Gaussian input, Z-matrix of N, CA and C with variables (Angstrom, degrees):
# hf/3-21g

backbone

0 1
 N
 C     1     B1
 C     2     B2     1     A1
 N     3     B3     2     A2     1     D1
 C     4     B4     3     A3     2     D2
 C     5     B5     4     A4     3     D3
 N     6     B6     5     A5     4     D4
 C     7     B7     6     A6     5     D5
 C     8     B8     7     A7     6     D6
 N     9     B9     8     A8     7     D7
 C    10    B10     9     A9     8     D8
 C    11    B11    10    A10     9     D9
 N    12    B12    11    A11    10    D10
 C    13    B13    12    A12    11    D11
 C    14    B14    13    A13    12    D12
 N    15    B15    14    A14    13    D13
 C    16    B16    15    A15    14    D14
 C    17    B17    16    A16    15    D15
 N    18    B18    17    A17    16    D16
 C    19    B19    18    A18    17    D17
 C    20    B20    19    A19    18    D18
 N    21    B21    20    A20    19    D19
 C    22    B22    21    A21    20    D20
 C    23    B23    22    A22    21    D21
 N    24    B24    23    A23    22    D22
 C    25    B25    24    A24    23    D23
 C    26    B26    25    A25    24    D24
 N    27    B27    26    A26    25    D25
 C    28    B28    27    A27    26    D26
 C    29    B29    28    A28    27    D27
 N    30    B30    29    A29    28    D28
 C    31    B31    30    A30    29    D29
 C    32    B32    31    A31    30    D30
 N    33    B33    32    A32    31    D31
 C    34    B34    33    A33    32    D32
 C    35    B35    34    A34    33    D33
 N    36    B36    35    A35    34    D34
 C    37    B37    36    A36    35    D35
 C    38    B38    37    A37    36    D36
 N    39    B39    38    A38    37    D37
 C    40    B40    39    A39    38    D38
 C    41    B41    40    A40    39    D39
 N    42    B42    41    A41    40    D40
 C    43    B43    42    A42    41    D41
 C    44    B44    43    A43    42    D42
 N    45    B45    44    A44    43    D43
 C    46    B46    45    A45    44    D44
 C    47    B47    46    A46    45    D45
 N    48    B48    47    A47    46    D46
 C    49    B49    48    A48    47    D47
 C    50    B50    49    A49    48    D48
 N    51    B51    50    A50    49    D49
 C    52    B52    51    A51    50    D50
 C    53    B53    52    A52    51    D51
 N    54    B54    53    A53    52    D52
 C    55    B55    54    A54    53    D53
 C    56    B56    55    A55    54    D54
 N    57    B57    56    A56    55    D55
 C    58    B58    57    A57    56    D56
 C    59    B59    58    A58    57    D57
 N    60    B60    59    A59    58    D58
 C    61    B61    60    A60    59    D59
 C    62    B62    61    A61    60    D60
 N    63    B63    62    A62    61    D61
 C    64    B64    63    A63    62    D62
 C    65    B65    64    A64    63    D63
 N    66    B66    65    A65    64    D64
 C    67    B67    66    A66    65    D65
 C    68    B68    67    A67    66    D66
 N    69    B69    68    A68    67    D67
 C    70    B70    69    A69    68    D68
 C    71    B71    70    A70    69    D69
 N    72    B72    71    A71    70    D70
 C    73    B73    72    A72    71    D71
 C    74    B74    73    A73    72    D72
 N    75    B75    74    A74    73    D73
 C    76    B76    75    A75    74    D74
 C    77    B77    76    A76    75    D75
 N    78    B78    77    A77    76    D76
 C    79    B79    78    A78    77    D77
 C    80    B80    79    A79    78    D78
 N    81    B81    80    A80    79    D79
 C    82    B82    81    A81    80    D80
 C    83    B83    82    A82    81    D81
 N    84    B84    83    A83    82    D82
 C    85    B85    84    A84    83    D83
 C    86    B86    85    A85    84    D84
 N    87    B87    86    A86    85    D85
 C    88    B88    87    A87    86    D86
 C    89    B89    88    A88    87    D87
 N    90    B90    89    A89    88    D88
 C    91    B91    90    A90    89    D89
 C    92    B92    91    A91    90    D90
 N    93    B93    92    A92    91    D91
 C    94    B94    93    A93    92    D92
 C    95    B95    94    A94    93    D93
 N    96    B96    95    A95    94    D94
 C    97    B97    96    A96    95    D95
 C    98    B98    97    A97    96    D96
 N    99    B99    98    A98    97    D97
 C   100   B100    99    A99    98    D98
 C   101   B101   100   A100    99    D99
 N   102   B102   101   A101   100   D100
 C   103   B103   102   A102   101   D101
 C   104   B104   103   A103   102   D102
 N   105   B105   104   A104   103   D103
 C   106   B106   105   A105   104   D104
 C   107   B107   106   A106   105   D105
 N   108   B108   107   A107   106   D106
 C   109   B109   108   A108   107   D107
 C   110   B110   109   A109   108   D108
 N   111   B111   110   A110   109   D109
 C   112   B112   111   A111   110   D110
 C   113   B113   112   A112   111   D111
 N   114   B114   113   A113   112   D112
 C   115   B115   114   A114   113   D113
 C   116   B116   115   A115   114   D114
 N   117   B117   116   A116   115   D115
 C   118   B118   117   A117   116   D116
 C   119   B119   118   A118   117   D117
 N   120   B120   119   A119   118   D118
 C   121   B121   120   A120   119   D119
 C   122   B122   121   A121   120   D120
 N   123   B123   122   A122   121   D121
 C   124   B124   123   A123   122   D122
 C   125   B125   124   A124   123   D123
 N   126   B126   125   A125   124   D124
 C   127   B127   126   A126   125   D125
 C   128   B128   127   A127   126   D126
 N   129   B129   128   A128   127   D127
 C   130   B130   129   A129   128   D128
 C   131   B131   130   A130   129   D129
 N   132   B132   131   A131   130   D130
 C   133   B133   132   A132   131   D131
 C   134   B134   133   A133   132   D132
 N   135   B135   134   A134   133   D133
 C   136   B136   135   A135   134   D134
 C   137   B137   136   A136   135   D135
 N   138   B138   137   A137   136   D136
 C   139   B139   138   A138   137   D137
 C   140   B140   139   A139   138   D138
 N   141   B141   140   A140   139   D139
 C   142   B142   141   A141   140   D140
 C   143   B143   142   A142   141   D141
 N   144   B144   143   A143   142   D142
 C   145   B145   144   A144   143   D143
 C   146   B146   145   A145   144   D144
 N   147   B147   146   A146   145   D145
 C   148   B148   147   A147   146   D146
 C   149   B149   148   A148   147   D147
 N   150   B150   149   A149   148   D148
 C   151   B151   150   A150   149   D149
 C   152   B152   151   A151   150   D150
 N   153   B153   152   A152   151   D151
 C   154   B154   153   A153   152   D152
 C   155   B155   154   A154   153   D153
 N   156   B156   155   A155   154   D154
 C   157   B157   156   A156   155   D155
 C   158   B158   157   A157   156   D156
 N   159   B159   158   A158   157   D157
 C   160   B160   159   A159   158   D158
 C   161   B161   160   A160   159   D159
 N   162   B162   161   A161   160   D160
 C   163   B163   162   A162   161   D161
 C   164   B164   163   A163   162   D162
 N   165   B165   164   A164   163   D163
 C   166   B166   165   A165   164   D164
 C   167   B167   166   A166   165   D165
 N   168   B168   167   A167   166   D166
 C   169   B169   168   A168   167   D167
 C   170   B170   169   A169   168   D168
 N   171   B171   170   A170   169   D169
 C   172   B172   171   A171   170   D170
 C   173   B173   172   A172   171   D171
 N   174   B174   173   A173   172   D172
 C   175   B175   174   A174   173   D173
 C   176   B176   175   A175   174   D174
 N   177   B177   176   A176   175   D175
 C   178   B178   177   A177   176   D176
 C   179   B179   178   A178   177   D177
 N   180   B180   179   A179   178   D178
 C   181   B181   180   A180   179   D179
 C   182   B182   181   A181   180   D180
 N   183   B183   182   A182   181   D181
 C   184   B184   183   A183   182   D182
 C   185   B185   184   A184   183   D183
 N   186   B186   185   A185   184   D184
 C   187   B187   186   A186   185   D185
 C   188   B188   187   A187   186   D186
 N   189   B189   188   A188   187   D187
 C   190   B190   189   A189   188   D188
 C   191   B191   190   A190   189   D189
 N   192   B192   191   A191   190   D190
 C   193   B193   192   A192   191   D191
 C   194   B194   193   A193   192   D192
 N   195   B195   194   A194   193   D193
 C   196   B196   195   A195   194   D194
 C   197   B197   196   A196   195   D195
 N   198   B198   197   A197   196   D196
 C   199   B199   198   A198   197   D197
 C   200   B200   199   A199   198   D198
 N   201   B201   200   A200   199   D199
 C   202   B202   201   A201   200   D200
 C   203   B203   202   A202   201   D201
 N   204   B204   203   A203   202   D202
 C   205   B205   204   A204   203   D203
 C   206   B206   205   A205   204   D204
 N   207   B207   206   A206   205   D205
 C   208   B208   207   A207   206   D206
 C   209   B209   208   A208   207   D207
 N   210   B210   209   A209   208   D208
 C   211   B211   210   A210   209   D209
 C   212   B212   211   A211   210   D210
 N   213   B213   212   A212   211   D211
 C   214   B214   213   A213   212   D212
 C   215   B215   214   A214   213   D213
 N   216   B216   215   A215   214   D214
 C   217   B217   216   A216   215   D215
 C   218   B218   217   A217   216   D216
 N   219   B219   218   A218   217   D217
 C   220   B220   219   A219   218   D218
 C   221   B221   220   A220   219   D219

   B1=1.4524
   B2=1.5260
   B3=1.3204
   B4=1.4591
   B5=1.5262
   B6=1.3143
   B7=1.4603
   B8=1.5307
   B9=1.3209
   B10=1.4657
   B11=1.5221
   B12=1.3159
   B13=1.4698
   B14=1.5247
   B15=1.3361
   B16=1.4614
   B17=1.5266
   B18=1.3370
   B19=1.4676
   B20=1.5235
   B21=1.3225
   B22=1.4647
   B23=1.5218
   B24=1.2964
   B25=1.4619
   B26=1.5280
   B27=1.3105
   B28=1.4663
   B29=1.5252
   B30=1.3247
   B31=1.4658
   B32=1.5146
   B33=1.3286
   B34=1.4659
   B35=1.5226
   B36=1.3270
   B37=1.4696
   B38=1.5175
   B39=1.3211
   B40=1.4627
   B41=1.5209
   B42=1.3240
   B43=1.4712
   B44=1.5253
   B45=1.3123
   B46=1.4616
   B47=1.5223
   B48=1.3181
   B49=1.4637
   B50=1.5252
   B51=1.3162
   B52=1.4632
   B53=1.5246
   B54=1.3165
   B55=1.4667
   B56=1.5266
   B57=1.3258
   B58=1.4566
   B59=1.5316
   B60=1.3300
   B61=1.4704
   B62=1.5243
   B63=1.3451
   B64=1.4554
   B65=1.5218
   B66=1.3153
   B67=1.4614
   B68=1.5322
   B69=1.3284
   B70=1.4742
   B71=1.5323
   B72=1.3372
   B73=1.4603
   B74=1.5233
   B75=1.3300
   B76=1.4633
   B77=1.5316
   B78=1.3346
   B79=1.4665
   B80=1.5245
   B81=1.3391
   B82=1.4653
   B83=1.5295
   B84=1.3139
   B85=1.4635
   B86=1.5263
   B87=1.3157
   B88=1.4696
   B89=1.5276
   B90=1.3109
   B91=1.4644
   B92=1.5325
   B93=1.3244
   B94=1.4645
   B95=1.5243
   B96=1.3424
   B97=1.4709
   B98=1.5278
   B99=1.3331
   B100=1.4622
   B101=1.5116
   B102=1.3256
   B103=1.4647
   B104=1.5251
   B105=1.3402
   B106=1.4655
   B107=1.5145
   B108=1.3370
   B109=1.4589
   B110=1.5204
   B111=1.3125
   B112=1.4595
   B113=1.5173
   B114=1.3255
   B115=1.4583
   B116=1.5123
   B117=1.3237
   B118=1.4659
   B119=1.5198
   B120=1.3311
   B121=1.4676
   B122=1.5209
   B123=1.3040
   B124=1.4628
   B125=1.5248
   B126=1.3272
   B127=1.4617
   B128=1.5241
   B129=1.3376
   B130=1.4684
   B131=1.5257
   B132=1.3291
   B133=1.4586
   B134=1.5260
   B135=1.3186
   B136=1.4708
   B137=1.5248
   B138=1.3236
   B139=1.4717
   B140=1.5274
   B141=1.3217
   B142=1.4640
   B143=1.5304
   B144=1.3460
   B145=1.4637
   B146=1.5231
   B147=1.3212
   B148=1.4557
   B149=1.5203
   B150=1.3217
   B151=1.4637
   B152=1.5237
   B153=1.3243
   B154=1.4664
   B155=1.5220
   B156=1.3123
   B157=1.4642
   B158=1.5238
   B159=1.3303
   B160=1.4654
   B161=1.5217
   B162=1.3070
   B163=1.4559
   B164=1.5241
   B165=1.3401
   B166=1.4629
   B167=1.5175
   B168=1.3397
   B169=1.4615
   B170=1.5282
   B171=1.3323
   B172=1.4640
   B173=1.5238
   B174=1.3251
   B175=1.4656
   B176=1.5218
   B177=1.3343
   B178=1.4557
   B179=1.5155
   B180=1.3167
   B181=1.4584
   B182=1.5139
   B183=1.3224
   B184=1.4554
   B185=1.5212
   B186=1.3344
   B187=1.4615
   B188=1.5164
   B189=1.3278
   B190=1.4568
   B191=1.5220
   B192=1.3166
   B193=1.4585
   B194=1.5259
   B195=1.3382
   B196=1.4648
   B197=1.5288
   B198=1.3380
   B199=1.4583
   B200=1.5114
   B201=1.3258
   B202=1.4631
   B203=1.5234
   B204=1.3221
   B205=1.4575
   B206=1.5215
   B207=1.3254
   B208=1.4552
   B209=1.5173
   B210=1.3337
   B211=1.4490
   B212=1.5162
   B213=1.3215
   B214=1.4597
   B215=1.5290
   B216=1.3444
   B217=1.4645
   B218=1.5234
   B219=1.3344
   B220=1.4757
   B221=1.4972
   A1=108.89
   A2=115.37
   A3=120.61
   A4=109.83
   A5=115.40
   A6=120.38
   A7=109.13
   A8=116.65
   A9=120.97
   A10=110.04
   A11=117.07
   A12=120.82
   A13=111.78
   A14=117.51
   A15=120.91
   A16=112.02
   A17=116.45
   A18=121.15
   A19=112.52
   A20=117.34
   A21=120.62
   A22=111.27
   A23=114.74
   A24=123.06
   A25=107.93
   A26=118.03
   A27=121.32
   A28=111.32
   A29=117.55
   A30=120.32
   A31=111.75
   A32=116.40
   A33=120.06
   A34=110.16
   A35=116.26
   A36=119.79
   A37=111.50
   A38=116.81
   A39=120.79
   A40=110.28
   A41=117.27
   A42=120.99
   A43=111.30
   A44=116.67
   A45=120.74
   A46=111.44
   A47=117.62
   A48=119.77
   A49=111.46
   A50=116.98
   A51=120.16
   A52=111.00
   A53=117.62
   A54=121.86
   A55=110.32
   A56=116.73
   A57=121.46
   A58=113.09
   A59=117.46
   A60=123.38
   A61=111.40
   A62=115.22
   A63=122.82
   A64=108.04
   A65=117.28
   A66=118.79
   A67=108.38
   A68=118.37
   A69=120.00
   A70=113.96
   A71=118.33
   A72=120.28
   A73=110.83
   A74=116.65
   A75=120.37
   A76=110.79
   A77=116.97
   A78=121.03
   A79=110.09
   A80=117.17
   A81=120.92
   A82=110.14
   A83=116.74
   A84=120.81
   A85=111.04
   A86=117.49
   A87=121.71
   A88=111.22
   A89=117.14
   A90=120.78
   A91=109.53
   A92=117.10
   A93=120.90
   A94=112.42
   A95=117.11
   A96=118.42
   A97=112.95
   A98=117.23
   A99=121.11
   A100=115.78
   A101=118.42
   A102=119.26
   A103=111.87
   A104=116.97
   A105=123.03
   A106=107.46
   A107=115.36
   A108=121.00
   A109=109.60
   A110=115.92
   A111=121.90
   A112=107.39
   A113=116.21
   A114=122.30
   A115=108.23
   A116=116.48
   A117=121.47
   A118=112.05
   A119=116.76
   A120=121.15
   A121=110.53
   A122=115.24
   A123=120.50
   A124=110.17
   A125=116.89
   A126=121.15
   A127=111.06
   A128=116.99
   A129=120.83
   A130=110.67
   A131=116.63
   A132=121.90
   A133=110.34
   A134=116.91
   A135=121.57
   A136=110.91
   A137=117.85
   A138=120.75
   A139=110.82
   A140=116.62
   A141=119.96
   A142=112.41
   A143=117.43
   A144=120.41
   A145=114.77
   A146=118.32
   A147=121.02
   A148=112.08
   A149=115.43
   A150=121.51
   A151=107.35
   A152=116.25
   A153=122.02
   A154=109.97
   A155=115.74
   A156=120.75
   A157=110.18
   A158=116.71
   A159=122.06
   A160=108.93
   A161=115.37
   A162=121.58
   A163=107.85
   A164=115.66
   A165=120.55
   A166=113.11
   A167=117.52
   A168=120.77
   A169=112.62
   A170=117.06
   A171=121.52
   A172=110.84
   A173=116.35
   A174=120.80
   A175=109.36
   A176=115.41
   A177=121.18
   A178=108.59
   A179=115.82
   A180=120.61
   A181=108.67
   A182=116.17
   A183=121.52
   A184=108.80
   A185=116.42
   A186=121.30
   A187=108.67
   A188=116.18
   A189=121.34
   A190=109.99
   A191=116.11
   A192=120.01
   A193=113.27
   A194=117.84
   A195=120.53
   A196=112.18
   A197=116.73
   A198=121.32
   A199=115.28
   A200=118.49
   A201=120.36
   A202=109.57
   A203=114.83
   A204=120.73
   A205=108.15
   A206=115.59
   A207=122.66
   A208=107.19
   A209=117.36
   A210=120.78
   A211=110.36
   A212=114.54
   A213=121.27
   A214=106.77
   A215=116.65
   A216=119.86
   A217=111.32
   A218=115.67
   A219=120.59
   A220=110.15
   D1=140.99
   D2=176.98
   D3=-72.82
   D4=153.81
   D5=175.32
   D6=-62.89
   D7=140.91
   D8=179.29
   D9=-58.93
   D10=-38.87
   D11=-179.08
   D12=-63.58
   D13=-26.28
   D14=177.35
   D15=-81.33
   D16=-19.80
   D17=-175.91
   D18=-94.15
   D19=-37.74
   D20=-172.94
   D21=-132.90
   D22=151.41
   D23=177.13
   D24=-94.39
   D25=150.61
   D26=-178.96
   D27=-57.90
   D28=-34.97
   D29=177.72
   D30=-63.80
   D31=-36.89
   D32=176.95
   D33=-66.35
   D34=-42.63
   D35=178.19
   D36=-60.29
   D37=-43.41
   D38=-179.34
   D39=-63.59
   D40=-45.97
   D41=-179.37
   D42=-63.06
   D43=-46.85
   D44=-176.56
   D45=-73.44
   D46=-31.06
   D47=-179.93
   D48=-60.18
   D49=-31.34
   D50=177.71
   D51=-67.76
   D52=-35.70
   D53=178.72
   D54=-67.20
   D55=-43.95
   D56=-176.88
   D57=-88.74
   D58=-0.51
   D59=179.92
   D60=57.85
   D61=43.78
   D62=176.43
   D63=-127.71
   D64=156.23
   D65=173.60
   D66=-85.89
   D67=164.82
   D68=-177.91
   D69=-56.08
   D70=-36.73
   D71=177.38
   D72=-62.44
   D73=-44.51
   D74=178.08
   D75=-63.18
   D76=-36.23
   D77=177.59
   D78=-62.37
   D79=-49.22
   D80=-179.93
   D81=-59.87
   D82=-45.41
   D83=179.44
   D84=-61.05
   D85=-42.27
   D86=179.42
   D87=-64.60
   D88=-39.88
   D89=178.57
   D90=-67.82
   D91=-42.86
   D92=-179.44
   D93=-63.62
   D94=-39.54
   D95=-177.61
   D96=-89.16
   D97=2.22
   D98=173.90
   D99=85.86
   D100=5.70
   D101=178.77
   D102=-83.95
   D103=-4.50
   D104=170.56
   D105=-134.93
   D106=149.66
   D107=179.39
   D108=-119.19
   D109=150.32
   D110=174.46
   D111=-124.87
   D112=123.55
   D113=176.91
   D114=-108.03
   D115=128.70
   D116=-178.86
   D117=-65.69
   D118=-34.32
   D119=-177.71
   D120=-136.87
   D121=161.56
   D122=177.09
   D123=-64.78
   D124=-32.90
   D125=178.96
   D126=-62.16
   D127=-39.91
   D128=177.03
   D129=-62.76
   D130=-41.76
   D131=177.84
   D132=-62.75
   D133=-45.30
   D134=-178.68
   D135=-64.82
   D136=-36.40
   D137=177.31
   D138=-57.49
   D139=-39.18
   D140=-177.52
   D141=-84.00
   D142=-44.21
   D143=-171.09
   D144=-109.04
   D145=-13.91
   D146=-179.13
   D147=78.37
   D148=-178.28
   D149=178.46
   D150=-104.55
   D151=117.35
   D152=-177.24
   D153=-140.02
   D154=163.80
   D155=173.14
   D156=-73.59
   D157=-41.42
   D158=177.65
   D159=-132.80
   D160=151.74
   D161=179.22
   D162=-115.61
   D163=88.13
   D164=-176.64
   D165=-65.59
   D166=-21.80
   D167=-179.38
   D168=-81.08
   D169=-3.35
   D170=179.76
   D171=-113.40
   D172=137.29
   D173=171.45
   D174=-68.48
   D175=-43.54
   D176=-179.72
   D177=-164.08
   D178=161.64
   D179=175.69
   D180=-153.93
   D181=158.40
   D182=-176.19
   D183=-146.20
   D184=129.72
   D185=176.56
   D186=-108.00
   D187=126.73
   D188=177.85
   D189=-87.26
   D190=162.70
   D191=-178.52
   D192=-68.72
   D193=-11.79
   D194=176.47
   D195=-91.10
   D196=2.25
   D197=176.43
   D198=98.82
   D199=-12.70
   D200=178.31
   D201=-71.67
   D202=144.53
   D203=178.42
   D204=-125.30
   D205=130.30
   D206=175.72
   D207=-107.79
   D208=132.74
   D209=-179.57
   D210=-129.08
   D211=153.55
   D212=173.87
   D213=-127.70
   D214=96.86
   D215=178.36
   D216=-64.60
   D217=155.10
   D218=177.69
   D219=-72.67

């Protein structure tokens, strides 16, 4: 697994942490232990989850304007 610091910027963590109601430390911990995923591009996300109206296998997900997608699988 890549280092979290190599995958995400602190500003991204802060923005996304508000969506998931976690603080940045909790976000990093969740990404490190695999309970959250970070996709560099929408294409990477679509490869794994496909294109759907709803994603029942995810608790929540968030797409940033730079194309990164953060997901929290159930």
